[in-house]
C-alpha positions, 0 to 999 in steps of 0.5 A: 640771379636765376631763372625759374624753370617748370616742367612745361616751361624749362629754361633753355639750355646753355644760357648765361644769366646775371645782372647789370647796373642800370643808369642809376645803379639799379640791379637789372636781370639779363639773360643771353643764349647762343644760337643752336643752329647754323648758319649763325645770323647774329643776335636778336635783342628781345624786349618784353612789355609791362609786367612781363619777365624773361621766363615768359619768353622761353618758347620764343627764345627757343624759336629764335635760337633754332633760326640761327640767332643768339638771343639777349634779353632783360627785365625792365626796372621795377618788374620781373627779376629786376630791382623794384623802385618802391617799397611795395614790390608790386608797384612797377613804377618809373619816373618817366620812360626816359629811365627805360631809355637809359637802361636800354643803353646800359644793356646794349653797351654792357651786355650785348656789344661785348659778348653777343655776335652782330648784326643786331635785330631788335624785337620788342612787344608792347611797352618794349616795342614802344621803347625801341621806337623811342630810341630808333632815331638815335644816331649810331643805332645798334639795330639793323632792323627792328621787329615789333609785336603790338607796340605801344604807340597809343593805349587803347582808350577802352583800356584807359576808360577815357580819352588819352588826353584826359588820362594824361591830364589826370596823371599830370595833376595827380603827380604834381600833387605828390601821388605819382607812386600811388596806383591809378584809380582802381589799381591793386597789387593783384597779379596776372596769376589771380585772374581768370582766363575767361575774358582776359585781354591778352591771349586766346591760347589757354595753354600759354596763358596757363603757363604764364600763370604757373610761373607766377604761382611758383614765383610771385615775386616776378609779378607786379600789379596795376600801373602807378600814376607815374608809370601812366604819365610816362606811358602817355607822354611816350605815346604823345611823343611817338604820335607826333606827326614828324616822328615816324619819318625820323626813323631810318632803320627798317621796321616790321610791325605786327598789329593784333586784330583784337587788341584791347590793350594798345591801338591797332589803328595807331600802329597801322598809321605809324607804319604808313608814315615811317620811311621803311616800314611794313605792317602786318595785321594779325586777324583773330589775335589778342594783344600778346601775338607771341603768346597766341595760338599756334595758328597766329604764331605760325603766321608771325614766324612765316613773316619774320623768316621772310623779312630776315631771309631765314630758311628753316630746315625741316628735321 
């Protein structure tokens, strides 16, 4: 397996790229890099959101390596450079989020623990952040700290077009009727690269939006279309689990959560409420940011990295 490189989005040097087997033998793509600066601080395990891929995070990976962190990352099943689950490769389908949980365990045991230096920090965006939270109550958790960018604790109801309870009822009934692998109502094979920047709900930074589009223009096989009914059912079940009154208090690992002030994809209020109820947790609101905080403007990203550095005790030296 290889990584796609562009002049404006080059592959970070010195990486190792390959595949590992998911819980059921599915071939999943991973990549890892050593730190580029001393002192070495351990490894950040980076997990993206739905429809994302490793190439989208090259800038973030470089930012982390300059801070003394090794980086390990992967593409979730059904997206990016990982194996698709259905004959239509544009459908990023899962039977349930428990499949992501089991793949996370395999990634940590087969890729991270043998070859990456501890301590381990989990960094997850959106769906990736939700998956980290799902596993944060696990006995013997690998991560000393978890940092989350707009985690998917609840989906924004404007994005759903209805209430979460009604959307879940629809997904449950449609799945029982054998439609779990169908797109949600109105769903298509359309890729991010086919959309216009104007009016997008992900980022207000045109250059970074264009960079992701350029990757998909060159390698459309990395992209996926709309969610399937099965993915939606799994996502809403996961949100219901995370939203349970007792769930946040069961997490013992320290959390730093970032919520986007203009998020139209996940619920900012749900993130803030979760942080209040968790034992050791802080939430930072990012005014002016859309959903993809790490793909946002320099001003937003500078605030993110300042908080990240303070939280982990990183001292950045000016060259």
